[in-house]
PQR file of N, CA, C, O and H, with PARSE charges and radii, in Angstrom:
ATOM      1  N   MET A   1       5.068   7.016   6.493 -0.4000 1.5000
ATOM      2  CA  MET A   1       4.167   6.694   5.426 -0.0000 2.0000
ATOM      3  C   MET A   1       4.161   7.841   4.436  0.5500 1.7000
ATOM      4  O   MET A   1       4.008   9.004   4.809 -0.5500 1.4000
ATOM      5  N   ALA A   2       4.328   7.502   3.184 -0.4000 1.5000
ATOM      6  CA  ALA A   2       4.308   8.535   2.147 -0.0000 2.0000
ATOM      7  C   ALA A   2       2.890   9.007   1.921  0.5500 1.7000
ATOM      8  O   ALA A   2       1.953   8.209   1.892 -0.5500 1.4000
ATOM      9  H   ALA A   2       4.453   6.558   2.880  0.4000 1.0000
ATOM     10  N   SER A   3       2.741  10.288   1.763 -0.4000 1.5000
ATOM     11  CA  SER A   3       1.437  10.850   1.493 -0.0000 2.0000
ATOM     12  C   SER A   3       1.553  11.787   0.314  0.5500 1.7000
ATOM     13  O   SER A   3       2.481  12.594   0.237 -0.5500 1.4000
ATOM     14  H   SER A   3       3.502  10.936   1.787  0.4000 1.0000
ATOM     15  N   HIS A   4       0.624  11.682  -0.593 -0.4000 1.5000
ATOM     16  CA  HIS A   4       0.657  12.486  -1.799 -0.0000 2.0000
ATOM     17  C   HIS A   4      -0.695  13.151  -1.990  0.5500 1.7000
ATOM     18  O   HIS A   4      -1.710  12.675  -1.483 -0.5500 1.4000
ATOM     19  H   HIS A   4      -0.129  11.027  -0.531  0.4000 1.0000
ATOM     20  N   ASP A   5      -0.700  14.239  -2.716 -0.4000 1.5000
ATOM     21  CA  ASP A   5      -1.956  14.840  -3.122 -0.0000 2.0000
ATOM     22  C   ASP A   5      -2.659  13.850  -4.046  0.5500 1.7000
ATOM     23  O   ASP A   5      -2.018  13.247  -4.907 -0.5500 1.4000
ATOM     24  H   ASP A   5       0.124  14.626  -3.128  0.4000 1.0000
ATOM     25  N   THR A   6      -3.953  13.680  -3.878 -0.4000 1.5000
ATOM     26  CA  THR A   6      -4.669  12.659  -4.632 -0.0000 2.0000
ATOM     27  C   THR A   6      -4.669  12.909  -6.127  0.5500 1.7000
ATOM     28  O   THR A   6      -4.973  11.987  -6.884 -0.5500 1.4000
ATOM     29  H   THR A   6      -4.473  14.170  -3.179  0.4000 1.0000
ATOM     30  N   ASP A   7      -4.343  14.109  -6.596 -0.4000 1.5000
ATOM     31  CA  ASP A   7      -4.261  14.368  -8.027 -0.0000 2.0000
ATOM     32  C   ASP A   7      -3.112  13.608  -8.676  0.5500 1.7000
ATOM     33  O   ASP A   7      -3.129  13.382  -9.885 -0.5500 1.4000
ATOM     34  H   ASP A   7      -4.096  14.858  -5.981  0.4000 1.0000
ATOM     35  N   PHE A   8      -2.118  13.213  -7.896 -0.4000 1.5000
ATOM     36  CA  PHE A   8      -0.937  12.566  -8.435 -0.0000 2.0000
ATOM     37  C   PHE A   8      -0.887  11.081  -8.116  0.5500 1.7000
ATOM     38  O   PHE A   8       0.139  10.442  -8.349 -0.5500 1.4000
ATOM     39  H   PHE A   8      -2.104  13.397  -6.913  0.4000 1.0000
ATOM     40  N   VAL A   9      -1.958  10.521  -7.595 -0.4000 1.5000
ATOM     41  CA  VAL A   9      -1.979   9.125  -7.183 -0.0000 2.0000
ATOM     42  C   VAL A   9      -2.381   8.244  -8.352  0.5500 1.7000
ATOM     43  O   VAL A   9      -3.339   8.535  -9.068 -0.5500 1.4000
ATOM     44  H   VAL A   9      -2.791  11.040  -7.406  0.4000 1.0000
ATOM     45  N   SER A  10      -1.633   7.160  -8.533 -0.4000 1.5000
ATOM     46  CA  SER A  10      -2.033   6.194  -9.548 -0.0000 2.0000
ATOM     47  C   SER A  10      -3.155   5.335  -8.972  0.5500 1.7000
ATOM     48  O   SER A  10      -3.070   4.855  -7.842 -0.5500 1.4000
ATOM     49  H   SER A  10      -0.855   6.923  -7.951  0.4000 1.0000
ATOM     50  N   LEU A  11      -4.186   5.155  -9.751 -0.4000 1.5000
ATOM     51  CA  LEU A  11      -5.321   4.361  -9.311 -0.0000 2.0000
ATOM     52  C   LEU A  11      -5.158   2.961  -9.841  0.5500 1.7000
ATOM     53  O   LEU A  11      -4.438   2.797 -10.825 -0.5500 1.4000
ATOM     54  H   LEU A  11      -4.255   5.545 -10.669  0.4000 1.0000
ATOM     55  N   PRO A  12      -5.749   1.959  -9.290 -0.5600 1.5000
ATOM     56  CA  PRO A  12      -6.709   1.985  -8.190  0.2800 2.0000
ATOM     57  C   PRO A  12      -6.044   1.978  -6.818  0.5500 1.7000
ATOM     58  O   PRO A  12      -4.835   1.790  -6.680 -0.5500 1.4000
ATOM     59  N   LEU A  13      -6.870   2.189  -5.833 -0.4000 1.5000
ATOM     60  CA  LEU A  13      -6.432   2.198  -4.438 -0.0000 2.0000
ATOM     61  C   LEU A  13      -7.046   1.023  -3.702  0.5500 1.7000
ATOM     62  O   LEU A  13      -8.154   0.588  -4.018 -0.5500 1.4000
ATOM     63  H   LEU A  13      -7.852   2.342  -5.945  0.4000 1.0000
ATOM     64  N   LEU A  14      -6.323   0.517  -2.723 -0.4000 1.5000
ATOM     65  CA  LEU A  14      -6.787  -0.593  -1.894 -0.0000 2.0000
ATOM     66  C   LEU A  14      -6.849  -0.160  -0.438  0.5500 1.7000
ATOM     67  O   LEU A  14      -6.062   0.679   0.000 -0.5500 1.4000
ATOM     68  H   LEU A  14      -5.423   0.870  -2.467  0.4000 1.0000
ATOM     69  N   THR A  15      -7.770  -0.724   0.299 -0.4000 1.5000
ATOM     70  CA  THR A  15      -7.751  -0.519   1.743 -0.0000 2.0000
ATOM     71  C   THR A  15      -6.590  -1.335   2.313  0.5500 1.7000
ATOM     72  O   THR A  15      -6.011  -2.174   1.623 -0.5500 1.4000
ATOM     73  H   THR A  15      -8.409  -1.406  -0.057  0.4000 1.0000
ATOM     74  N   VAL A  16      -6.265  -1.085   3.557 -0.4000 1.5000
ATOM     75  CA  VAL A  16      -5.193  -1.855   4.205 -0.0000 2.0000
ATOM     76  C   VAL A  16      -5.568  -3.336   4.225  0.5500 1.7000
ATOM     77  O   VAL A  16      -4.721  -4.189   3.960 -0.5500 1.4000
ATOM     78  H   VAL A  16      -6.736  -0.404   4.118  0.4000 1.0000
ATOM     79  N   SER A  17      -6.813  -3.647   4.533 -0.4000 1.5000
ATOM     80  CA  SER A  17      -7.260  -5.045   4.563 -0.0000 2.0000
ATOM     81  C   SER A  17      -7.166  -5.700   3.193  0.5500 1.7000
ATOM     82  O   SER A  17      -6.746  -6.852   3.083 -0.5500 1.4000
ATOM     83  H   SER A  17      -7.501  -2.954   4.749  0.4000 1.0000
ATOM     84  N   GLU A  18      -7.554  -4.971   2.144 -0.4000 1.5000
ATOM     85  CA  GLU A  18      -7.463  -5.510   0.787 -0.0000 2.0000
ATOM     86  C   GLU A  18      -6.016  -5.747   0.392  0.5500 1.7000
ATOM     87  O   GLU A  18      -5.698  -6.770  -0.215 -0.5500 1.4000
ATOM     88  H   GLU A  18      -7.895  -4.035   2.233  0.4000 1.0000
ATOM     89  N   ALA A  19      -5.137  -4.815   0.729 -0.4000 1.5000
ATOM     90  CA  ALA A  19      -3.716  -4.972   0.413 -0.0000 2.0000
ATOM     91  C   ALA A  19      -3.133  -6.173   1.153  0.5500 1.7000
ATOM     92  O   ALA A  19      -2.339  -6.929   0.593 -0.5500 1.4000
ATOM     93  H   ALA A  19      -5.395  -3.984   1.222  0.4000 1.0000
ATOM     94  N   ALA A  20      -3.529  -6.343   2.411 -0.4000 1.5000
ATOM     95  CA  ALA A  20      -3.046  -7.480   3.198 -0.0000 2.0000
ATOM     96  C   ALA A  20      -3.484  -8.797   2.562  0.5500 1.7000
ATOM     97  O   ALA A  20      -2.687  -9.725   2.428 -0.5500 1.4000
ATOM     98  H   ALA A  20      -4.174  -5.729   2.866  0.4000 1.0000
ATOM     99  N   LYS A  21      -4.741  -8.869   2.176 -0.4000 1.5000
ATOM    100  CA  LYS A  21      -5.254 -10.090   1.545 -0.0000 2.0000
ATOM    101  C   LYS A  21      -4.543 -10.347   0.217  0.5500 1.7000
ATOM    102  O   LYS A  21      -4.182 -11.484  -0.086 -0.5500 1.4000
ATOM    103  H   LYS A  21      -5.389  -8.115   2.285  0.4000 1.0000
ATOM    104  N   TYR A  22      -4.344  -9.300  -0.567 -0.4000 1.5000
ATOM    105  CA  TYR A  22      -3.677  -9.400  -1.860 -0.0000 2.0000
ATOM    106  C   TYR A  22      -2.247  -9.913  -1.712  0.5500 1.7000
ATOM    107  O   TYR A  22      -1.774 -10.692  -2.539 -0.5500 1.4000
ATOM    108  H   TYR A  22      -4.637  -8.376  -0.320  0.4000 1.0000
ATOM    109  N   LEU A  23      -1.565  -9.475  -0.661 -0.4000 1.5000
ATOM    110  CA  LEU A  23      -0.186  -9.913  -0.413 -0.0000 2.0000
ATOM    111  C   LEU A  23      -0.104 -11.220   0.371  0.5500 1.7000
ATOM    112  O   LEU A  23       0.952 -11.850   0.420 -0.5500 1.4000
ATOM    113  H   LEU A  23      -1.950  -8.842   0.011  0.4000 1.0000
ATOM    114  N   GLY A  24      -1.216 -11.627   0.985 -0.4000 1.5000
ATOM    115  CA  GLY A  24      -1.208 -12.844   1.796 -0.0000 2.0000
ATOM    116  C   GLY A  24      -0.540 -12.647   3.145  0.5500 1.7000
ATOM    117  O   GLY A  24       0.090 -13.561   3.677 -0.5500 1.4000
ATOM    118  H   GLY A  24      -2.074 -11.115   0.946  0.4000 1.0000
ATOM    119  N   VAL A  25      -0.680 -11.444   3.696 -0.4000 1.5000
ATOM    120  CA  VAL A  25      -0.079 -11.115   4.990 -0.0000 2.0000
ATOM    121  C   VAL A  25      -1.141 -10.459   5.874  0.5500 1.7000
ATOM    122  O   VAL A  25      -2.268 -10.224   5.439 -0.5500 1.4000
ATOM    123  H   VAL A  25      -1.192 -10.702   3.263  0.4000 1.0000
ATOM    124  N   GLY A  26      -0.770 -10.172   7.105 -0.4000 1.5000
ATOM    125  CA  GLY A  26      -1.659  -9.471   8.016 -0.0000 2.0000
ATOM    126  C   GLY A  26      -1.581  -7.967   7.840  0.5500 1.7000
ATOM    127  O   GLY A  26      -0.655  -7.449   7.215 -0.5500 1.4000
ATOM    128  H   GLY A  26       0.145 -10.362   7.459  0.4000 1.0000
ATOM    129  N   ARG A  27      -2.558  -7.274   8.393 -0.4000 1.5000
ATOM    130  CA  ARG A  27      -2.609  -5.809   8.315 -0.0000 2.0000
ATOM    131  C   ARG A  27      -1.356  -5.163   8.916  0.5500 1.7000
ATOM    132  O   ARG A  27      -0.875  -4.147   8.414 -0.5500 1.4000
ATOM    133  H   ARG A  27      -3.310  -7.694   8.900  0.4000 1.0000
ATOM    134  N   LYS A  28      -0.831  -5.758   9.994 -0.4000 1.5000
ATOM    135  CA  LYS A  28       0.355  -5.203  10.644 -0.0000 2.0000
ATOM    136  C   LYS A  28       1.539  -5.150   9.678  0.5500 1.7000
ATOM    137  O   LYS A  28       2.298  -4.181   9.677 -0.5500 1.4000
ATOM    138  H   LYS A  28      -1.222  -6.583  10.402  0.4000 1.0000
ATOM    139  N   ILE A  29       1.692  -6.174   8.870 -0.4000 1.5000
ATOM    140  CA  ILE A  29       2.778  -6.207   7.889 -0.0000 2.0000
ATOM    141  C   ILE A  29       2.593  -5.090   6.863  0.5500 1.7000
ATOM    142  O   ILE A  29       3.570  -4.461   6.457 -0.5500 1.4000
ATOM    143  H   ILE A  29       1.075  -6.961   8.870  0.4000 1.0000
ATOM    144  N   VAL A  30       1.366  -4.838   6.445 -0.4000 1.5000
ATOM    145  CA  VAL A  30       1.106  -3.755   5.485 -0.0000 2.0000
ATOM    146  C   VAL A  30       1.528  -2.421   6.085  0.5500 1.7000
ATOM    147  O   VAL A  30       2.167  -1.612   5.412 -0.5500 1.4000
ATOM    148  H   VAL A  30       0.572  -5.349   6.775  0.4000 1.0000
ATOM    149  N   TYR A  31       1.178  -2.186   7.345 -0.4000 1.5000
ATOM    150  CA  TYR A  31       1.590  -0.941   7.997 -0.0000 2.0000
ATOM    151  C   TYR A  31       3.110  -0.845   8.102  0.5500 1.7000
ATOM    152  O   TYR A  31       3.671   0.243   7.970 -0.5500 1.4000
ATOM    153  H   TYR A  31       0.659  -2.843   7.892  0.4000 1.0000
ATOM    154  N   GLN A  32       3.784  -1.977   8.338 -0.4000 1.5000
ATOM    155  CA  GLN A  32       5.242  -1.972   8.388 -0.0000 2.0000
ATOM    156  C   GLN A  32       5.839  -1.667   7.012  0.5500 1.7000
ATOM    157  O   GLN A  32       6.828  -0.941   6.908 -0.5500 1.4000
ATOM    158  H   GLN A  32       3.329  -2.861   8.445  0.4000 1.0000
ATOM    159  N   LEU A  33       5.248  -2.215   5.976 -0.4000 1.5000
ATOM    160  CA  LEU A  33       5.717  -1.932   4.619 -0.0000 2.0000
ATOM    161  C   LEU A  33       5.564  -0.454   4.293  0.5500 1.7000
ATOM    162  O   LEU A  33       6.425   0.140   3.643 -0.5500 1.4000
ATOM    163  H   LEU A  33       4.445  -2.805   6.060  0.4000 1.0000
ATOM    164  N   LEU A  34       4.468   0.134   4.748 -0.4000 1.5000
ATOM    165  CA  LEU A  34       4.277   1.574   4.573 -0.0000 2.0000
ATOM    166  C   LEU A  34       5.344   2.361   5.323  0.5500 1.7000
ATOM    167  O   LEU A  34       5.935   3.300   4.789 -0.5500 1.4000
ATOM    168  H   LEU A  34       3.769  -0.348   5.277  0.4000 1.0000
ATOM    169  N   GLU A  35       5.577   1.964   6.563 -0.4000 1.5000
ATOM    170  CA  GLU A  35       6.555   2.657   7.406 -0.0000 2.0000
ATOM    171  C   GLU A  35       7.949   2.619   6.791  0.5500 1.7000
ATOM    172  O   GLU A  35       8.692   3.598   6.868 -0.5500 1.4000
ATOM    173  H   GLU A  35       5.097   1.202   6.997  0.4000 1.0000
ATOM    174  N   PHE A  36       8.305   1.487   6.178 -0.4000 1.5000
ATOM    175  CA  PHE A  36       9.634   1.328   5.596 -0.0000 2.0000
ATOM    176  C   PHE A  36       9.708   1.829   4.161  0.5500 1.7000
ATOM    177  O   PHE A  36      10.759   1.738   3.526 -0.5500 1.4000
ATOM    178  H   PHE A  36       7.702   0.692   6.116  0.4000 1.0000
ATOM    179  N   GLY A  37       8.601   2.357   3.646 -0.4000 1.5000
ATOM    180  CA  GLY A  37       8.601   2.925   2.306 -0.0000 2.0000
ATOM    181  C   GLY A  37       8.572   1.901   1.183  0.5500 1.7000
ATOM    182  O   GLY A  37       8.880   2.228   0.037 -0.5500 1.4000
ATOM    183  H   GLY A  37       7.748   2.431   4.162  0.4000 1.0000
ATOM    184  N   GLU A  38       8.208   0.674   1.500 -0.4000 1.5000
ATOM    185  CA  GLU A  38       8.160  -0.375   0.478 -0.0000 2.0000
ATOM    186  C   GLU A  38       6.931  -0.231  -0.424  0.5500 1.7000
ATOM    187  O   GLU A  38       6.977  -0.602  -1.597 -0.5500 1.4000
ATOM    188  H   GLU A  38       7.958   0.409   2.431  0.4000 1.0000
ATOM    189  N   ILE A  39       5.839   0.304   0.117 -0.4000 1.5000
ATOM    190  CA  ILE A  39       4.623   0.569  -0.649 -0.0000 2.0000
ATOM    191  C   ILE A  39       4.164   1.983  -0.320  0.5500 1.7000
ATOM    192  O   ILE A  39       4.574   2.565   0.685 -0.5500 1.4000
ATOM    193  H   ILE A  39       5.803   0.605   1.070  0.4000 1.0000
ATOM    194  N   ARG A  40       3.306   2.530  -1.183 -0.4000 1.5000
ATOM    195  CA  ARG A  40       2.851   3.912  -1.017 -0.0000 2.0000
ATOM    196  C   ARG A  40       1.356   3.951  -0.698  0.5500 1.7000
ATOM    197  O   ARG A  40       0.585   3.070  -1.079 -0.5500 1.4000
ATOM    198  H   ARG A  40       2.973   2.058  -1.999  0.4000 1.0000
ATOM    199  N   ALA A  41       0.984   5.012   0.018 -0.4000 1.5000
ATOM    200  CA  ALA A  41      -0.416   5.187   0.372 -0.0000 2.0000
ATOM    201  C   ALA A  41      -0.757   6.665   0.435  0.5500 1.7000
ATOM    202  O   ALA A  41       0.120   7.528   0.477 -0.5500 1.4000
ATOM    203  H   ALA A  41       1.610   5.728   0.328  0.4000 1.0000
ATOM    204  N   VAL A  42      -2.040   6.929   0.440 -0.4000 1.5000
ATOM    205  CA  VAL A  42      -2.561   8.274   0.647 -0.0000 2.0000
ATOM    206  C   VAL A  42      -3.597   8.193   1.751  0.5500 1.7000
ATOM    207  O   VAL A  42      -4.150   7.130   2.031 -0.5500 1.4000
ATOM    208  H   VAL A  42      -2.753   6.228   0.405  0.4000 1.0000
ATOM    209  N   LYS A  43      -3.847   9.320   2.363 -0.4000 1.5000
ATOM    210  CA  LYS A  43      -4.942   9.394   3.329 -0.0000 2.0000
ATOM    211  C   LYS A  43      -6.070  10.160   2.671  0.5500 1.7000
ATOM    212  O   LYS A  43      -5.874  11.263   2.161 -0.5500 1.4000
ATOM    213  H   LYS A  43      -3.398  10.184   2.136  0.4000 1.0000
ATOM    214  N   ARG A  44      -7.224   9.581   2.685 -0.4000 1.5000
ATOM    215  CA  ARG A  44      -8.402  10.223   2.128 -0.0000 2.0000
ATOM    216  C   ARG A  44      -9.523  10.115   3.150  0.5500 1.7000
ATOM    217  O   ARG A  44      -9.994   9.025   3.474 -0.5500 1.4000
ATOM    218  H   ARG A  44      -7.384   8.685   3.099  0.4000 1.0000
ATOM    219  N   ARG A  45      -9.935  11.273   3.649 -0.4000 1.5000
ATOM    220  CA  ARG A  45     -10.991  11.338   4.676 -0.0000 2.0000
ATOM    221  C   ARG A  45     -10.654  10.459   5.878  0.5500 1.7000
ATOM    222  O   ARG A  45     -11.522   9.789   6.437 -0.5500 1.4000
ATOM    223  H   ARG A  45      -9.551  12.158   3.386  0.4000 1.0000
ATOM    224  N   GLY A  46      -9.393  10.474   6.259 -0.4000 1.5000
ATOM    225  CA  GLY A  46      -8.950   9.738   7.435 -0.0000 2.0000
ATOM    226  C   GLY A  46      -8.614   8.280   7.194  0.5500 1.7000
ATOM    227  O   GLY A  46      -8.067   7.618   8.075 -0.5500 1.4000
ATOM    228  H   GLY A  46      -8.688  11.018   5.805  0.4000 1.0000
ATOM    229  N   ALA A  47      -8.934   7.766   6.003 -0.4000 1.5000
ATOM    230  CA  ALA A  47      -8.651   6.365   5.697 -0.0000 2.0000
ATOM    231  C   ALA A  47      -7.304   6.266   4.980  0.5500 1.7000
ATOM    232  O   ALA A  47      -6.959   7.122   4.165 -0.5500 1.4000
ATOM    233  H   ALA A  47      -9.379   8.304   5.287  0.4000 1.0000
ATOM    234  N   VAL A  48      -6.560   5.229   5.288 -0.4000 1.5000
ATOM    235  CA  VAL A  48      -5.295   4.956   4.605 -0.0000 2.0000
ATOM    236  C   VAL A  48      -5.625   4.094   3.392  0.5500 1.7000
ATOM    237  O   VAL A  48      -6.179   3.003   3.529 -0.5500 1.4000
ATOM    238  H   VAL A  48      -6.840   4.534   5.949  0.4000 1.0000
ATOM    239  N   LEU A  49      -5.281   4.588   2.206 -0.4000 1.5000
ATOM    240  CA  LEU A  49      -5.524   3.856   0.974 -0.0000 2.0000
ATOM    241  C   LEU A  49      -4.194   3.584   0.281  0.5500 1.7000
ATOM    242  O   LEU A  49      -3.387   4.490   0.073 -0.5500 1.4000
ATOM    243  H   LEU A  49      -4.831   5.474   2.094  0.4000 1.0000
ATOM    244  N   ILE A  50      -3.986   2.335  -0.066 -0.4000 1.5000
ATOM    245  CA  ILE A  50      -2.721   1.864  -0.616 -0.0000 2.0000
ATOM    246  C   ILE A  50      -2.779   1.923  -2.138  0.5500 1.7000
ATOM    247  O   ILE A  50      -3.766   1.499  -2.738 -0.5500 1.4000
ATOM    248  H   ILE A  50      -4.642   1.599   0.104  0.4000 1.0000
ATOM    249  N   GLU A  51      -1.734   2.443  -2.762 -0.4000 1.5000
ATOM    250  CA  GLU A  51      -1.643   2.457  -4.215 -0.0000 2.0000
ATOM    251  C   GLU A  51      -1.376   1.033  -4.710  0.5500 1.7000
ATOM    252  O   GLU A  51      -0.341   0.443  -4.401 -0.5500 1.4000
ATOM    253  H   GLU A  51      -0.931   2.788  -2.275  0.4000 1.0000
ATOM    254  N   LYS A  52      -2.315   0.495  -5.473 -0.4000 1.5000
ATOM    255  CA  LYS A  52      -2.182  -0.884  -5.943 -0.0000 2.0000
ATOM    256  C   LYS A  52      -0.922  -1.081  -6.773  0.5500 1.7000
ATOM    257  O   LYS A  52      -0.282  -2.129  -6.690 -0.5500 1.4000
ATOM    258  H   LYS A  52      -3.156   0.975  -5.724  0.4000 1.0000
ATOM    259  N   GLY A  53      -0.561  -0.084  -7.570 -0.4000 1.5000
ATOM    260  CA  GLY A  53       0.650  -0.198  -8.374 -0.0000 2.0000
ATOM    261  C   GLY A  53       1.891  -0.428  -7.534  0.5500 1.7000
ATOM    262  O   GLY A  53       2.784  -1.177  -7.930 -0.5500 1.4000
ATOM    263  H   GLY A  53      -1.081   0.768  -7.637  0.4000 1.0000
ATOM    264  N   SER A  54       1.953   0.218  -6.366 -0.4000 1.5000
ATOM    265  CA  SER A  54       3.110   0.023  -5.493 -0.0000 2.0000
ATOM    266  C   SER A  54       3.101  -1.376  -4.877  0.5500 1.7000
ATOM    267  O   SER A  54       4.158  -1.956  -4.629 -0.5500 1.4000
ATOM    268  H   SER A  54       1.228   0.826  -6.044  0.4000 1.0000
ATOM    269  N   VAL A  55       1.901  -1.916  -4.631 -0.4000 1.5000
ATOM    270  CA  VAL A  55       1.793  -3.279  -4.100 -0.0000 2.0000
ATOM    271  C   VAL A  55       2.220  -4.277  -5.175  0.5500 1.7000
ATOM    272  O   VAL A  55       2.931  -5.241  -4.889 -0.5500 1.4000
ATOM    273  H   VAL A  55       1.042  -1.445  -4.832  0.4000 1.0000
ATOM    274  N   ASP A  56       1.784  -4.042  -6.411 -0.4000 1.5000
ATOM    275  CA  ASP A  56       2.195  -4.915  -7.517 -0.0000 2.0000
ATOM    276  C   ASP A  56       3.714  -4.905  -7.688  0.5500 1.7000
ATOM    277  O   ASP A  56       4.331  -5.953  -7.880 -0.5500 1.4000
ATOM    278  H   ASP A  56       1.207  -3.259  -6.644  0.4000 1.0000
ATOM    279  N   SER A  57       4.303  -3.722  -7.619 -0.4000 1.5000
ATOM    280  CA  SER A  57       5.763  -3.611  -7.743 -0.0000 2.0000
ATOM    281  C   SER A  57       6.470  -4.350  -6.615  0.5500 1.7000
ATOM    282  O   SER A  57       7.468  -5.036  -6.835 -0.5500 1.4000
ATOM    283  H   SER A  57       3.802  -2.871  -7.464  0.4000 1.0000
ATOM    284  N   PHE A  58       5.942  -4.202  -5.406 -0.4000 1.5000
ATOM    285  CA  PHE A  58       6.544  -4.894  -4.266 -0.0000 2.0000
ATOM    286  C   PHE A  58       6.435  -6.406  -4.440  0.5500 1.7000
ATOM    287  O   PHE A  58       7.399  -7.131  -4.193 -0.5500 1.4000
ATOM    288  H   PHE A  58       5.131  -3.645  -5.226  0.4000 1.0000
ATOM    289  N   ARG A  59       5.265  -6.884  -4.863 -0.4000 1.5000
ATOM    290  CA  ARG A  59       5.080  -8.327  -5.069 -0.0000 2.0000
ATOM    291  C   ARG A  59       6.062  -8.864  -6.099  0.5500 1.7000
ATOM    292  O   ARG A  59       6.663  -9.920  -5.903 -0.5500 1.4000
ATOM    293  H   ARG A  59       4.482  -6.295  -5.064  0.4000 1.0000
ATOM    294  N   SER A  60       6.220  -8.135  -7.192 -0.4000 1.5000
ATOM    295  CA  SER A  60       7.097  -8.631  -8.266 -0.0000 2.0000
ATOM    296  C   SER A  60       8.577  -8.517  -7.910  0.5500 1.7000
ATOM    297  O   SER A  60       9.419  -9.129  -8.567 -0.5500 1.4000
ATOM    298  H   SER A  60       5.732  -7.277  -7.351  0.4000 1.0000
ATOM    299  N   SER A  61       8.901  -7.742  -6.877 -0.4000 1.5000
ATOM    300  CA  SER A  61      10.297  -7.600  -6.456 -0.0000 2.0000
ATOM    301  C   SER A  61      10.839  -8.871  -5.796  0.5500 1.7000
ATOM    302  O   SER A  61      12.051  -9.072  -5.727 -0.5500 1.4000
ATOM    303  H   SER A  61       8.217  -7.245  -6.342  0.4000 1.0000
ATOM    304  N   GLY A  62       9.934  -9.723  -5.314 -0.4000 1.5000
ATOM    305  CA  GLY A  62      10.361 -10.959  -4.671 -0.0000 2.0000
ATOM    306  C   GLY A  62      10.801 -10.769  -3.227  0.5500 1.7000
ATOM    307  O   GLY A  62      11.330 -11.701  -2.622 -0.5500 1.4000
ATOM    308  H   GLY A  62       8.949  -9.560  -5.371  0.4000 1.0000
ATOM    309  N   LYS A  63      10.596  -9.586  -2.663 -0.4000 1.5000
ATOM    310  CA  LYS A  63      11.024  -9.325  -1.277 -0.0000 2.0000
ATOM    311  C   LYS A  63      10.156 -10.053  -0.256  0.5500 1.7000
ATOM    312  O   LYS A  63      10.584 -10.286   0.874 -0.5500 1.4000
ATOM    313  H   LYS A  63      10.167  -8.828  -3.154  0.4000 1.0000
ATOM    314  N   LEU A  64       8.948 -10.407  -0.649 -0.4000 1.5000
ATOM    315  CA  LEU A  64       8.022 -11.060   0.272 -0.0000 2.0000
ATOM    316  C   LEU A  64       7.916 -12.530  -0.124  0.5500 1.7000
ATOM    317  O   LEU A  64       7.294 -12.872  -1.130 -0.5500 1.4000
ATOM    318  H   LEU A  64       8.600 -10.217  -1.566  0.4000 1.0000
ATOM    319  N   THR A  65       8.528 -13.386   0.679 -0.4000 1.5000
ATOM    320  CA  THR A  65       8.472 -14.815   0.369 -0.0000 2.0000
ATOM    321  C   THR A  65       8.011 -15.590   1.550  0.5500 1.7000
ATOM    322  O   THR A  65       7.900 -16.814   1.481 -0.5500 1.4000
ATOM    323  H   THR A  65       9.033 -13.108   1.496  0.4000 1.0000
TER
END
């Protein structure tokens, strides 16, 4: 999972559950996408937060059908 300093993160951020709902998949798939570098996230106070811009890019790529 990619991790960045929060000063360089594009906002807004989504929780894993929000990203899963937005993509129409389960939380496990979101974690797999993170693992494979398809989407980006940061950890803030122990929570994994997904960069919405990376989710939008992934959605528009057509990789998830």
